[in-house]
N, C-alpha and C positions, 0 to 999 in steps of 0.2 A: 625537871630536867632536859637537858635541853634534848632534838631526834640525833644530834650525831654522837654529844657521850651517850645515849641510852643505846644506839649502835655499838658506840665501840664497849661497852657493859658486855650486850652479846659477844661481838666477837671475843673475847679476851672468856671470856665464861666459857668459850667453846673449844679457843685455842690450847685454853689450858685443859684441855683432856687429857689428850695424845700422854702427859706425862703420868701421869695415874697408873699407866696399866705396861704392862714389859712389850722390850722392844719390838716385835711382833706386830702388835697391839699395833704402833703407829708406821712401821714399816708401808703395811697394804691401808692404811687409811689414805682417805684424800677427802680435800676442803674444797670449797666452790662457796662462791660470793653470786648473786642472781639480781639483776636489778631490772625490773618494771616501771617502767612509766606509763601509767595509762588515764587514756581521758573517755569517757562516756555519758551519753547523751542521749535521753531515751523521751520523744517525745508523745504527750496521750491527744492524740486527733482529735478524739472525743470532745477532752476539755471538759471543764465540769460543766453541771451537776455530776455526771457520769462514773467521772474518773478523778475527782476532788484536788484534780491538779490538772496543771498546763504539764509541767515534763519535770524529771529527774537529769542535772548536770553536773557532775564533778570531774575534778582530774587530779591526782597525787600521784607519787613515785614510792615504789615499795623497795626494798630491801631484805632477801634471804639469805643467811650466813648458812650452808648445807656443811654440817661434819659431817663421816662415814669413816670409824675405825676399821682396821681388823682386827682378828679376831689371834686372843693368847693361842697360843701351842696347847699340841693334846690331844686326848679323844674329846673330850671337851671344850671347845673354843670358845669363850666370849667378847666383847665385845660392847662398842656405846656406841652412838649414834646421836646429833643434837642439831636441830631445826630452830634458829632463831630469826625472828622475822619484825620487820619495821616498815609499818605505814605511814606517810607523814601528808595530808593535804594540802594543796597548792593551789588549788580553787576552784570554788564551788561552793554547793553545802549549803548558804544564804537560804533559805525557801525553796530550795533544788536536792535533798537529801535522799537520803534512799535507793540510790543506783548501788550500792553493795559493795562499794569503794570504799569506806569508813565506816565504822560507828558513827548513829545515832545521836545528837544533843539534843536532851530529850526536855532540854530548859531553854529551844529556842523558839521563836515565832511559829507556832503551830506544831513544832516537833520535826518540822524539815530540817533542822541543820545538822552538821555534821561534825564531827571530834578533830584538834589540829592534827593528831597525833594516837597512832596506839603503836602496841609491838608483845608479842606472846616467845614463849619461849616454850621447843616442845625435850624431851629427853627419851631417847628409846636404848633400853636395855636387850641383848640380845646373847645368845647362845645357840652353835653350832651341830649337832652330832653329822657326820655323813655328808649326806644332802639335805639335813633337814632343820632349819635354822625355826628357832621361839624369838620371841619378840612380845616386849609389856613394855607400856607405857604409851607417849604420842603415835598413833598412826596413821599413815595414809596411801591409801594401796585400792584396786580397784578385784572387782567379783564380781560376778550378773546377778547379785542380793543386793549387795551393797560395794558404793565405790565415792573418796571422797569429791567434793567439790574442786574446783582449779581455775571457773573462771575470770574472778575478778584478779583485784589488786596480788593481797595472798591468797593461797592456798586452805580450804577448811582440813581440820584433821580430827581425829580420834582418838580420844581417852580407853585402852583396852588390852589386852592378849593374844596375840595368833602364831600359829603355825603352821609354816609351809615348805613343804618336804618333793623334794622331784630323787629319791632314792630308786626308787621301782623305774625304769628304761617306761620311756613316751606316755608316764602318768606326774600330774602336777596335783594334789593334795595341796588344800585350803581350810583352814578352821577355828575358831576364834569365837571371844567374844568383847563386842563393845558395852560402858555405859552411860559413853561418856562422846559428846561434838562439840567441837568448838568451828563457830561458824567464821568465812572467810571473815567480815569483818568483826573482827570481836576478838578481845584477848581473855576471855573465860569458857573455862565449856560447863555446858550447861544440858540439864536429859533432855532423852530423846523426844521425839513426835512423831506423824505419818502424815506427808502431805494430799492435801482435801480430805485426810479423815480426823485428825486430830488424837489428842491425848496427850499421857508423856508417860513415857516408859524411862528404866533404870536399865536395861538388857538387849542388847541384843547379836541371838548366841548365831552362827554363821555354819556351814562345813561343804565341802562339794570338793568337786573331782575335775579336772580334762585328761581326758586322754587319748592321745593321736594313732590311732589306729592304723595311717599309713601317712606317707610324705606329705597326703593332699589330704587329708582326711582328719576332723577331729569331733568330737563329742564331750560333751558335757551336762554332769546334773550339778545342781547345785543346791543347798535348802536356806531359811534366815524365818527368825523367829524372834519379830517384835514381841517383847511378853506387853500379856495381857490387849495387845493390838493385834497384830495378822501374823500369821503363817505364811510363808510364801517358799513355792515347791518351783524350780527352774531345770527343763533341760534346754539347748541346744545342737547344733550340727553345721560344721564350717567346712564347706569343698571349696578348694582350690582345683581348678583343674588347667592346665598350660596347654595351651594350643598352638600353633603354627607360629614362625616369624613373630615372636614375642609377645603375641599375645595368650593370655589371658579370661578365665570365666570361675567368677568368685558367688558360692550363693550360701546365704547366712539364715539361717532358719532356729526361733527362739519361739519358747512357748514357758510362759510361768500360772502357774495358778496358786489365786489366793485365798484365806479364807479367816474368818475369827480366832483369835485364840483371849483365852478368860474369858471377862466377860462386861469388857466394853461394849459391842453390841454386836450384833451380824455383820458379815464381810464376805461378800462373793465378788469378785472379780478372777475371768480367764481374758489370759492377753496373748496371742499370736501375733507376730513378725515376722515379715519376708524378706530379703535383698539381694537384688541378682546388679554383678558389678560385671560389665567386661570392661576389659584393659588393652588400648593398644597405639600403639607409638607414644607414650607420652601423656593418650587419651583416657579419662577411666571414663564410662556412664552408667552409670546408679538409677534400679527403679526398686523400691518398696511398698508392700503393703502392709499397713499396723488393723489389726481386728480386737476391740475388747466389749467380751460379754460380759453378764453378770449383773447385780445389783448396784452397786458401786466402780468407784472410779481406782484404778492403779496403782494399788497402797504402795511409801518407799518412804525411807527415814527423810524427812523435811531436813532442805537441803546439804541434800547428798544430790549425786546422780542417777537415775532410773535406768536400767541398762532395758532400752526401750530403739527400734531401729528408726524410730521417728523423732527421737529427742533429739533438738537442733538448738539454734540460738536462745531463744523464749520459750518454747512448747513443747511441751513432750506429748499433747497430742495421745494423753489418756482418759480422759471423762469418761466419765460412766455412755456405756453403748457406742463410744463412737468410733468410729471407721476411716482408715484413713491411710494417703496416697501419697507417693514422694518422686520426684524426677528429681535427679543430680547430676552436674559433668564436671568433672575435676581436670587442670591441664598442667600439666609438670612442662615447665617453659625448659628446662636442662637437652628434650628432643631437638630447642632450636637454635640450644650454645647460650643457653643464658642460664646455668643452674643457680641455685636457689630463690627464682622466682616460681610461685604455683598463685592457683586461681582456681578458687568453687564457687562455684553456684547451684542452686535446688529450691525446689518450691512444694509445699508438703499442704495439701487440703485435705480436711477435715472435717465428716458432716455426721447427721445421723447425734449425735449427741442428746444426751438424756437433760432438760432445763423442764424442770417442773413439771407435767405430766405426762407430755408428749417429747417425739424424737428428734426436735425441731433446729439444733445448733446446731451452726457452722459458724466453719474459719480456717484462713489461712495463711500461710507465712511464706515468708521470702527472702531466705542470705545467697548474703555473696561475703566471700571474703578474697582480700589480693594480700599473698603475702611475700615477704623480701629476704633472706639472708646474706649479706654480706662475706664472699667465699673466700677475699684474701684481701692484702692492706692491714694499713695497721685500728683499722675499724671490724676486721674476721671476728665474726657472729653478732654482729649485730642486728638482732634481725626489726622486722617491725611488718605491723600486719594492720590493715580498715577492713572492721565486720560489719556490714552495713545490715539490717533488718528490718521487713516490714511485717505488720500482720492486723490481719480483719478479721472481728468475730461480730456475729450478730449477738453472744453473751455475754462477752466482757470488754476489755479496752481495745478501741485501736492505735494501734503502736507503732513508728519509725523509731529509727534505733542506727543509732553510728560510736563503735569502740573503736578506738586508734592505739596502737599497743606499741611499744618500745621497747625491746628488751634486749642484754646481754651477762651473761654467762662469765666471769673468768674464774679459771683456776687458778688456786691457791695454791695446794701444792699434789 
């Protein structure tokens, strides 16, 4: 089946769903087609034999059809969402695969080729009572203890069930269970494992809430349990202090305690993170500090996003006993009359990493993002972003990385 025929099948499946339900189901529904053209190049600067390769490089086109239904009328409203995705290789992968854009072609030389295309379809049933919504099926969401990853051609997703409630003023509750994860570059759900820890599990249970004490102050408590591998307890505080002349000061504090679960092995990690951001006239100046304590690195579901202040383009700076700090600068060119143009740069340095029997590990990463979204005309909402990163380490690979992303979202109805 050609890529265009496969995409057409996904679109037809999604477009047919509204006809299965009540008219209100359709009246409140919406659908969109997201296009993402992604070029990824990562150079391994220390080269073989340390990295076993010189570079990973691929170029691909992604299509994402999103359908979100309304709810049927009544005390309990029901609905259905659909997410159809298609990824097509444009170039690369001939010995330079492994960027995460496309599935690996294991039959290629050295296993570093990539497949020409892949697709996936996710369906999610949902029910609403008051301001509480239950979902079951394919899930893509963010939480301090588990978040899907969307940094490649197509987003990763989970399989499971969850409930989100906002029935109590200023309180958002979230909880559920997932049993499988689908990686960004995969068509299949697989069991979950813990990053840097290993093991496999078919159950992750999570629960927690965020409470807004005032318009400026929000507190968070969350819990996650990857069965037979780890338990994690998270507490956070976010405070935004408005200042005169459209200035503001934001404080973000995070603490997580992780221990073992079951008989996998002993696990001990305490993660503390704090970030302060001062904003004025389109500028934002940020500084962060992150500290790992205990005998193990920060655990989280592999191929998901960790909730760490120093989780950046390539690294998370969550190695065993690592200490890291970050300086960041953002600028929104709307202040100069150029809306849609943004710039970000940051530098993160980590040390005290436990390598073997000594705390001699050091690493640093520098990131730069430049993005522009066209604001008017026939190309309105077309976005282009260049993401650049440099990593140097005395215990891992030295990397230079560039990502060029062209995106567009078209509302179908």
